[in-house]
Backbone as CSV, one residue per row, in Angstrom:
resi,resn,N_x,N_y,N_z,CA_x,CA_y,CA_z,C_x,C_y,C_z
1,MET,-0.694,15.138,-15.875,-1.352,14.660,-14.647,-2.480,13.717,-15.017
2,LEU,-2.586,12.641,-14.293,-3.628,11.672,-14.565,-4.997,12.286,-14.394
3,ALA,-5.966,11.787,-15.166,-7.330,12.270,-15.048,-7.859,12.077,-13.635
4,LEU,-7.440,11.007,-12.985,-7.955,10.727,-11.652,-7.470,11.748,-10.639
5,LEU,-6.464,12.555,-10.991,-5.957,13.557,-10.068,-6.390,14.968,-10.435
6,ARG,-7.379,15.094,-11.292,-7.809,16.439,-11.639,-8.625,17.029,-10.492
7,GLN,-8.603,18.369,-10.401,-9.307,19.061,-9.327,-10.804,18.831,-9.440
8,SER,-11.448,18.537,-8.319,-12.896,18.381,-8.306,-13.517,19.557,-7.603
9,GLY,-14.832,19.611,-7.593,-15.527,20.717,-6.968,-15.699,20.554,-5.483
10,ALA,-15.087,19.531,-4.907,-15.291,19.276,-3.484,-14.540,20.246,-2.600
11,GLY,-13.544,20.957,-3.173,-12.822,21.942,-2.391,-11.867,21.299,-1.412
12,VAL,-11.588,22.011,-0.321,-10.625,21.564,0.658,-11.330,20.856,1.803
13,SER,-10.863,19.651,2.129,-11.437,18.904,3.235,-10.866,19.411,4.547
14,ARG,-11.749,19.842,5.472,-11.301,20.347,6.763,-11.858,19.525,7.914
15,GLU,-12.479,18.401,7.614,-13.032,17.566,8.669,-11.911,16.902,9.465
16,ALA,-12.133,16.782,10.775,-11.152,16.110,11.625,-11.069,14.645,11.218
17,PRO,-9.868,14.077,11.172,-9.747,12.667,10.777,-10.437,11.762,11.784
18,ALA,-11.071,10.730,11.278,-11.770,9.772,12.133,-11.041,8.435,12.079
19,ALA,-10.839,7.828,13.230,-10.220,6.510,13.283,-11.199,5.461,12.764
20,PHE,-10.693,4.387,12.198,-11.552,3.336,11.659,-10.925,1.979,11.919
21,HIS,-11.784,0.982,12.009,-11.328,-0.386,12.239,-10.947,-1.022,10.913
22,ALA,-9.771,-1.619,10.854,-9.278,-2.282,9.644,-8.918,-3.719,10.009
23,PRO,-9.868,-4.633,9.931,-9.642,-5.998,10.427,-8.533,-6.760,9.718
24,LEU,-8.360,-6.549,8.417,-7.302,-7.277,7.715,-5.918,-6.777,8.132
25,PHE,-5.812,-5.480,8.369,-4.550,-4.905,8.857,-4.187,-5.525,10.206
26,HIS,-5.147,-5.533,11.114,-4.849,-6.028,12.450,-4.701,-7.544,12.468
27,GLY,-5.387,-8.241,11.581,-5.159,-9.671,11.469,-3.745,-9.967,10.998
28,LEU,-3.244,-9.123,10.091,-1.880,-9.287,9.596,-0.872,-9.031,10.713
29,ILE,-1.096,-7.963,11.485,-0.200,-7.645,12.590,-0.241,-8.744,13.649
30,ASP,-1.444,-9.172,14.006,-1.589,-10.207,15.038,-0.983,-11.531,14.598
31,GLY,-0.911,-11.747,13.274,-0.382,-13.000,12.759,1.130,-13.051,12.680
32,LEU,1.815,-11.947,13.017,3.272,-11.953,12.986,3.811,-12.855,14.086
33,ASP,4.667,-13.755,13.706,5.256,-14.696,14.650,6.365,-13.985,15.420
34,ALA,6.228,-13.916,16.742,7.209,-13.216,17.569,8.588,-13.861,17.509
35,ASP,8.650,-15.138,17.161,9.925,-15.851,17.120,10.543,-15.879,15.725
36,GLU,9.774,-15.447,14.736,10.258,-15.465,13.351,10.617,-14.051,12.908
37,ARG,11.708,-13.915,12.185,12.135,-12.606,11.698,11.351,-12.251,10.444
38,HIS,10.842,-11.019,10.399,10.074,-10.552,9.254,10.772,-9.359,8.609
39,VAL,10.662,-9.286,7.300,11.171,-8.127,6.557,9.967,-7.386,5.998
40,VAL,9.768,-6.166,6.457,8.574,-5.385,6.138,8.936,-4.223,5.233
41,LEU,8.210,-4.077,4.134,8.352,-2.922,3.251,7.145,-2.011,3.449
42,ASP,7.389,-0.784,3.871,6.333,0.205,4.070,6.458,1.236,2.955
43,LEU,5.446,1.299,2.081,5.485,2.239,0.960,5.135,3.657,1.380
44,GLY,4.693,3.823,2.624,4.314,5.138,3.124,5.430,5.801,3.901
45,THR,5.025,6.792,4.719,5.959,7.554,5.525,6.133,6.886,6.886
46,ALA,7.335,6.900,7.404,7.597,6.293,8.700,6.816,7.016,9.797
47,SER,6.293,6.251,10.745,5.609,6.837,11.899,6.020,6.084,13.148
48,THR,6.134,6.817,14.259,6.537,6.196,15.516,5.549,5.123,15.966
49,PRO,4.210,5.370,15.898,3.276,4.324,16.324,3.394,3.043,15.505
50,MET,3.597,3.177,14.193,3.702,1.988,13.344,4.990,1.223,13.642
51,LEU,6.093,1.942,13.808,7.361,1.282,14.111,7.300,0.602,15.478
52,ALA,6.608,1.251,16.422,6.468,0.648,17.748,5.636,-0.624,17.678
53,LEU,4.581,-0.606,16.854,3.729,-1.780,16.706,4.511,-2.938,16.088
54,LEU,5.266,-2.650,15.032,6.063,-3.690,14.386,7.205,-4.146,15.292
55,GLY,7.648,-3.250,16.171,8.738,-3.579,17.077,8.380,-4.616,18.115
56,GLN,7.099,-4.941,18.222,6.688,-5.990,19.142,7.051,-7.377,18.610
57,SER,7.398,-7.432,17.322,7.869,-8.667,16.709,9.279,-8.430,16.180
58,ARG,9.917,-9.467,15.701,11.266,-9.333,15.129,11.135,-8.884,13.682
59,CYS,11.125,-7.571,13.464,10.902,-7.013,12.131,12.049,-6.090,11.726
60,ARG,12.483,-6.233,10.493,13.329,-5.215,9.876,12.441,-4.449,8.903
61,VAL,12.344,-3.142,9.090,11.397,-2.332,8.332,12.137,-1.473,7.316
62,GLU,11.707,-1.552,6.054,12.233,-0.712,4.983,11.164,0.313,4.620
63,ILE,11.532,1.589,4.591,10.592,2.669,4.303,10.853,3.222,2.904
64,ALA,9.838,3.170,2.032,9.984,3.692,0.664,9.510,5.132,0.551
65,ASP,8.460,5.507,1.294,7.899,6.864,1.309,7.663,7.393,-0.111
66,LEU,6.855,6.670,-0.871,6.606,7.055,-2.261,5.725,8.291,-2.391
67,ALA,5.076,8.700,-1.307,4.200,9.876,-1.370,4.991,11.171,-1.441
68,HIS,6.250,11.120,-1.079,7.086,12.319,-1.074,8.241,12.161,-2.052
69,PHE,8.941,13.239,-2.279,10.140,13.235,-3.122,9.847,12.829,-4.568
70,GLY,8.581,12.988,-5.011,8.245,12.788,-6.414,8.085,11.364,-6.861
71,GLY,8.004,10.404,-5.942,7.920,9.003,-6.336,6.668,8.676,-7.124
72,VAL,5.506,9.116,-6.637,4.244,8.835,-7.327,4.211,9.514,-8.689
73,ASP,4.611,10.779,-8.738,4.605,11.511,-10.005,5.543,10.868,-11.025
74,ARG,6.681,10.389,-10.560,7.629,9.765,-11.489,7.037,8.502,-12.093
75,LEU,6.399,7.681,-11.278,5.801,6.452,-11.795,4.682,6.756,-12.780
76,ASN,3.857,7.736,-12.458,2.712,8.048,-13.321,3.107,8.742,-14.617
77,SER,4.215,9.466,-14.605,4.599,10.246,-15.786,5.532,9.493,-16.732
78,THR,5.985,8.316,-16.325,6.883,7.528,-17.168,6.072,6.579,-18.036
79,GLU,6.344,6.577,-19.328,5.610,5.705,-20.242,5.922,4.241,-19.965
80,ALA,4.930,3.395,-20.233,5.107,1.956,-20.026,6.277,1.453,-20.868
81,GLY,7.114,0.627,-20.276,8.274,0.103,-20.973,9.457,-0.002,-20.022
82,PRO,10.654,-0.173,-20.562,11.843,-0.355,-19.720,12.085,0.783,-18.738
83,GLU,11.794,2.034,-19.146,12.027,3.164,-18.243,11.109,3.105,-17.032
84,LEU,9.871,2.653,-17.228,8.945,2.535,-16.103,9.399,1.413,-15.174
85,VAL,9.892,0.327,-15.739,10.425,-0.767,-14.921,11.592,-0.270,-14.083
86,ASP,12.484,0.505,-14.692,13.627,1.053,-13.959,13.170,1.985,-12.852
87,ALA,12.128,2.770,-13.130,11.606,3.695,-12.121,11.058,2.934,-10.928
88,GLY,10.292,1.875,-11.202,9.729,1.080,-10.118,10.801,0.471,-9.231
89,GLU,11.859,-0.024,-9.846,12.929,-0.656,-9.071,13.741,0.376,-8.292
90,SER,13.991,1.536,-8.909,14.859,2.527,-8.274,14.198,3.233,-7.099
91,LEU,12.878,3.233,-7.045,12.177,3.921,-5.963,12.065,3.075,-4.696
92,LEU,12.446,1.825,-4.772,12.426,0.964,-3.598,13.751,1.072,-2.849
93,PRO,13.742,0.797,-1.537,15.010,0.805,-0.789,16.003,-0.172,-1.403
94,ARG,17.269,0.094,-1.155,18.320,-0.758,-1.720,18.092,-2.213,-1.315
95,ARG,18.222,-3.093,-2.271,18.033,-4.526,-2.022,19.114,-5.050,-1.073
96,CYS,18.680,-5.802,-0.082,19.618,-6.425,0.864,19.677,-7.920,0.550
97,PRO,20.778,-8.412,-0.002,20.874,-9.823,-0.395,20.527,-10.759,0.760
98,GLY,19.694,-11.746,0.462,19.321,-12.729,1.468,18.187,-12.314,2.375
99,ASP,17.689,-11.085,2.210,16.588,-10.590,3.042,15.352,-10.404,2.172
100,ALA,14.548,-11.433,2.030,13.356,-11.360,1.191,12.204,-10.731,1.962
101,ILE,11.491,-9.803,1.314,10.338,-9.136,1.922,9.209,-10.143,2.100
102,ASP,8.540,-10.096,3.262,7.378,-10.965,3.424,6.110,-10.204,3.808
103,ILE,6.221,-8.894,4.126,5.056,-8.073,4.423,5.208,-6.735,3.709
104,VAL,4.142,-6.260,3.035,4.157,-4.969,2.354,2.941,-4.164,2.793
105,PHE,3.166,-2.931,3.231,2.073,-2.028,3.548,2.001,-0.962,2.456
106,CYS,0.950,-1.072,1.623,0.758,-0.134,0.516,-0.059,1.090,0.940
107,TRP,-0.825,0.945,2.037,-1.754,1.988,2.479,-2.680,2.365,1.328
108,ASP,-2.875,3.660,1.070,-3.791,4.066,-0.011,-3.050,4.477,-1.275
109,LEU,-1.755,4.184,-1.372,-0.966,4.602,-2.532,-1.492,4.074,-3.866
110,PRO,-2.056,2.843,-3.946,-2.559,2.381,-5.244,-3.593,3.321,-5.870
111,ASN,-4.336,4.070,-5.044,-5.324,5.003,-5.583,-4.686,6.141,-6.375
112,TYR,-3.421,6.387,-6.140,-2.740,7.526,-6.746,-1.819,7.115,-7.890
113,LEU,-1.851,5.835,-8.232,-1.029,5.326,-9.323,-1.905,4.869,-10.475
114,SER,-1.412,5.052,-11.702,-2.087,4.445,-12.844,-1.953,2.936,-12.706
115,LEU,-2.795,2.186,-13.400,-2.726,0.730,-13.311,-1.405,0.203,-13.866
116,ASP,-0.873,0.851,-14.904,0.433,0.440,-15.428,1.520,0.647,-14.387
117,ALA,1.484,1.813,-13.723,2.496,2.112,-12.709,2.372,1.158,-11.527
118,LEU,1.146,0.873,-11.124,0.920,-0.049,-10.011,1.453,-1.436,-10.348
119,SER,1.192,-1.893,-11.559,1.639,-3.217,-11.982,3.160,-3.320,-11.943
120,VAL,3.831,-2.308,-12.462,5.291,-2.325,-12.488,5.859,-2.280,-11.076
121,LEU,5.283,-1.435,-10.223,5.762,-1.329,-8.853,5.603,-2.653,-8.106
122,MET,4.431,-3.270,-8.210,4.197,-4.517,-7.496,5.061,-5.652,-8.051
123,ARG,5.337,-5.602,-9.346,6.212,-6.635,-9.912,7.643,-6.458,-9.386
124,ALA,8.079,-5.203,-9.249,9.412,-4.945,-8.697,9.487,-5.404,-7.246
125,ILE,8.407,-5.173,-6.497,8.360,-5.639,-5.110,8.388,-7.162,-5.067
126,GLY,7.631,-7.788,-5.965,7.592,-9.239,-6.010,8.946,-9.863,-6.261
127,GLU,9.798,-9.177,-7.028,11.140,-9.688,-7.292,11.973,-9.751,-6.015
128,ARG,11.638,-8.884,-5.049,12.401,-8.832,-3.795,11.704,-9.580,-2.659
129,ALA,10.543,-10.135,-2.935,9.734,-10.754,-1.879,9.775,-12.268,-1.985
130,GLU,9.503,-12.923,-0.869,9.427,-14.371,-0.863,8.048,-14.815,-1.304
131,ASN,7.966,-16.016,-1.813,6.677,-16.564,-2.202,5.746,-16.611,-0.986
132,GLY,4.505,-16.183,-1.172,3.561,-16.127,-0.081,3.564,-14.819,0.672
133,ALA,4.414,-13.859,0.272,4.442,-12.550,0.926,3.064,-11.905,0.838
134,LEU,2.712,-11.120,1.847,1.405,-10.482,1.923,1.532,-8.977,1.763
135,ALA,0.606,-8.388,1.012,0.564,-6.940,0.810,-0.808,-6.417,1.203
136,HIS,-0.827,-5.347,1.981,-2.073,-4.752,2.474,-2.293,-3.401,1.795
137,ALA,-3.558,-3.106,1.444,-3.863,-1.846,0.774,-5.257,-1.358,1.144
138,LEU,-5.448,-0.043,1.050,-6.734,0.612,1.287,-7.152,1.304,-0.010
139,ILE,-8.281,0.887,-0.580,-8.697,1.356,-1.894,-9.965,2.208,-1.779
140,ALA,-9.928,3.406,-2.373,-11.110,4.268,-2.406,-12.223,3.551,-3.152
141,TYR,-13.422,3.531,-2.567,-14.487,2.730,-3.166,-15.830,3.457,-3.185
142,ALA,-16.346,3.837,-2.021,-17.704,4.374,-1.951,-17.787,5.835,-2.369
143,ASP,-16.782,6.642,-2.016,-16.823,8.077,-2.287,-16.242,8.390,-3.658
144,ARG,-16.834,9.352,-4.336,-16.331,9.757,-5.654,-15.019,10.514,-5.551
145,ASP,-14.779,11.170,-4.417,-13.580,11.989,-4.242,-12.684,11.422,-3.158
146,MET,-11.425,11.824,-3.211,-10.451,11.449,-2.192,-9.492,12.622,-2.024
147,LYS,-8.644,12.561,-1.025,-7.654,13.609,-0.838,-6.702,13.656,-2.033
148,ALA,-6.157,14.842,-2.269,-5.276,15.024,-3.421,-3.941,14.299,-3.255
149,PHE,-3.580,13.977,-2.028,-2.304,13.320,-1.769,-2.525,12.093,-0.888
150,PRO,-1.662,11.098,-0.998,-1.815,9.896,-0.176,-1.853,10.224,1.309
151,GLY,-2.554,9.387,2.060,-2.676,9.592,3.485,-1.440,9.140,4.252
152,ARG,-1.462,9.433,5.540,-0.410,8.968,6.447,-1.108,8.208,7.566
153,PHE,-1.304,6.935,7.348,-2.098,6.125,8.253,-1.228,5.580,9.387
154,VAL,-1.697,5.766,10.610,-0.961,5.284,11.772,-1.921,4.524,12.680
155,PRO,-1.436,3.522,13.379,-2.290,2.786,14.325,-2.529,3.612,15.587
156,THR,-3.705,3.472,16.163,-4.048,4.176,17.388,-3.926,3.235,18.586
157,ALA,-3.994,3.823,19.780,-3.914,3.023,21.006,-5.127,2.115,21.159
158,ASP,-6.218,2.447,20.456,-7.446,1.656,20.541,-7.496,0.538,19.497
159,GLY,-6.405,0.345,18.776,-6.363,-0.735,17.800,-7.017,-0.401,16.483
160,GLU,-7.112,0.889,16.138,-7.673,1.308,14.862,-6.597,2.000,14.038
161,LEU,-6.986,2.479,12.854,-6.096,3.281,12.016,-6.675,4.680,11.892
162,ILE,-5.788,5.676,11.725,-6.239,7.044,11.527,-5.298,7.725,10.543
163,ASP,-5.872,8.566,9.684,-5.089,9.284,8.680,-4.632,10.614,9.276
164,ARG,-3.327,10.762,9.479,-2.763,11.969,10.082,-2.134,12.891,9.034
165,SER,-2.545,12.784,7.784,-1.911,13.568,6.726,-2.380,15.011,6.671
166,GLY,-3.509,15.338,7.301,-3.993,16.707,7.277,-4.912,16.978,6.098
167,ALA,-5.497,18.187,6.087,-6.465,18.569,5.055,-5.771,18.867,3.726
168,THR,-6.421,18.468,2.624,-5.918,18.765,1.281,-7.113,19.039,0.374
169,ASP,-6.819,19.468,-0.860,-7.875,19.552,-1.871,-8.429,18.153,-2.134
170,ALA,-9.624,18.115,-2.687,-10.241,16.843,-3.066,-10.070,16.623,-4.567
171,VAL,-9.838,15.371,-4.954,-9.697,15.000,-6.360,-10.569,13.781,-6.636
172,GLU,-10.790,13.513,-7.893,-11.606,12.368,-8.274,-10.888,11.064,-7.953
173,ALA,-11.563,10.156,-7.299,-10.990,8.851,-6.966,-11.158,7.882,-8.128
174,PRO,-10.162,7.060,-8.414,-10.289,6.097,-9.528,-11.267,4.974,-9.211
175,ARG,-11.419,4.665,-7.928,-12.320,3.588,-7.484,-12.074,2.303,-8.282
176,TYR,-10.837,1.828,-8.225,-10.464,0.619,-8.950,-11.297,-0.567,-8.474
177,SER,-11.732,-1.364,-9.410,-12.511,-2.561,-9.085,-11.561,-3.684,-8.688
178,PRO,-12.075,-4.708,-7.999,-11.226,-5.866,-7.682,-10.635,-6.500,-8.940
179,GLU,-11.385,-6.491,-10.030,-10.878,-7.072,-11.275,-9.696,-6.267,-11.805
180,GLU,-9.790,-4.928,-11.769,-8.680,-4.087,-12.230,-7.455,-4.297,-11.356
181,LEU,-7.674,-4.354,-10.052,-6.552,-4.571,-9.148,-5.931,-5.948,-9.370
182,GLY,-6.772,-6.954,-9.537,-6.277,-8.303,-9.728,-5.398,-8.451,-10.950
183,ASN,-5.640,-7.592,-11.962,-4.856,-7.644,-13.192,-3.667,-6.690,-13.170
184,SER,-3.483,-5.975,-12.055,-2.474,-4.900,-12.047,-1.599,-4.921,-10.799
185,ILE,-1.419,-6.079,-10.216,-0.599,-6.147,-9.002,0.526,-7.173,-9.145
186,GLY,1.092,-7.239,-10.343,2.228,-8.110,-10.561,1.870,-9.554,-10.305
187,GLY,2.677,-10.237,-9.507,2.424,-11.633,-9.201,1.562,-11.832,-7.975
188,PHE,1.028,-10.750,-7.431,0.156,-10.856,-6.264,-1.276,-11.172,-6.698
189,VAL,-1.989,-11.868,-5.848,-3.398,-12.175,-6.089,-4.196,-11.735,-4.872
190,ILE,-5.478,-11.470,-5.081,-6.325,-11.045,-3.976,-6.578,-12.217,-3.040
191,GLU,-6.205,-12.036,-1.780,-6.405,-13.054,-0.756,-7.729,-12.826,-0.032
192,ARG,-7.962,-11.576,0.397,-9.187,-11.218,1.101,-9.523,-9.760,0.817
193,ALA,-10.784,-9.396,1.022,-11.224,-8.010,0.854,-12.346,-7.731,1.836
194,ARG,-12.373,-6.509,2.367,-13.418,-6.094,3.298,-13.827,-4.666,2.985
195,LEU,-15.124,-4.381,3.082,-15.612,-3.014,2.961,-15.607,-2.404,4.351
196,LEU,-14.939,-1.252,4.502,-14.779,-0.624,5.805,-15.846,0.436,6.059
197,SER,-15.958,0.843,7.299,-16.978,1.821,7.690,-16.749,3.181,7.076
198,ASN,-15.506,3.495,6.674,-15.214,4.796,6.062,-15.405,4.791,4.547
199,GLY,-15.947,3.692,4.003,-16.218,3.625,2.572,-15.076,3.092,1.731
200,MET,-13.931,2.815,2.353,-12.807,2.245,1.612,-12.929,0.727,1.599
201,GLN,-12.273,0.110,0.633,-12.144,-1.337,0.627,-10.744,-1.690,1.085
202,GLU,-10.677,-2.632,1.997,-9.399,-3.102,2.509,-9.060,-4.408,1.803
203,PHE,-7.835,-4.482,1.277,-7.410,-5.672,0.538,-6.167,-6.280,1.169
204,LEU,-6.102,-7.590,1.095,-4.894,-8.331,1.424,-4.537,-9.159,0.201
205,PHE,-3.328,-8.961,-0.324,-2.844,-9.666,-1.498,-1.754,-10.651,-1.092
206,ARG,-1.658,-11.741,-1.818,-0.628,-12.751,-1.563,0.192,-12.970,-2.835
207,LEU,1.508,-13.012,-2.679,2.390,-13.243,-3.813,2.430,-14.719,-4.161
208,GLU,2.153,-15.027,-5.418,2.222,-16.397,-5.906,3.214,-16.455,-7.063
209,LYS,4.395,-16.963,-6.778,5.407,-17.077,-7.810,5.202,-18.378,-8.585
210,PRO,5.334,-18.333,-9.894,5.119,-19.545,-10.702,6.026,-20.682,-10.268
211,GLY,5.424,-21.873,-10.192,6.214,-23.057,-9.889,6.549,-23.250,-8.428
212,THR,5.944,-22.399,-7.547,6.208,-22.539,-6.119,4.887,-22.599,-5.374
213,GLU,4.949,-23.096,-4.166,3.745,-23.224,-3.348,3.852,-22.303,-2.162
214,ALA,2.871,-21.374,-2.030,2.919,-20.407,-0.933,2.506,-21.076,0.363
215,SER,3.161,-20.682,1.443,2.788,-21.192,2.767,1.786,-20.259,3.413
216,ALA,0.854,-20.829,4.165,-0.170,-20.011,4.820,0.437,-19.186,5.936
217,ARG,-0.083,-17.941,6.097,0.415,-17.049,7.136,-0.650,-16.669,8.132
218,CYS,-1.846,-16.432,7.656,-2.902,-15.989,8.584,-4.244,-16.366,8.015
């Protein structure tokens, strides 16, 4: 088990989840062209509110659900090399020829992956994505601890996000810096970052494939 997932003295979190404003998330959603077809990869668990929100545009949504079925543990426990590359590729939904991903929702999953695992996963995603694809993530920043398992973030009727994953033990957060993330997200680069009211940092990454020019989205 990674050091970042060792048990801390914070015990079990029983506080009611609080909704928070995530401007980069909502800017990404608002920027979806209703007349253009989008291919969305969601690394989290499917939720009715999120699918309904994406359903307002022409979106095909692929759900990876890496928080369950051992996906995170498999990536973290595999040594760097060809086996880790195979793990990253196999945990993604089956590739659909001609359907390049242009939106990725990582949620808080990067906090639960080693930097090697994150790099391999994002590189595998980049292979299936079009140049200029955008990836959104929530990174633990201000607090030393985080939940032991990835959250289940869903949009609210008030235009915010809320974690519906329930109470868990607390573990030490890696609190990855922008520099660490920038070096560990495959061909993606940091497009924007915001510090949120809940102490997390919100990131928007853009895929830049060598020899190509990304088109602006938002």
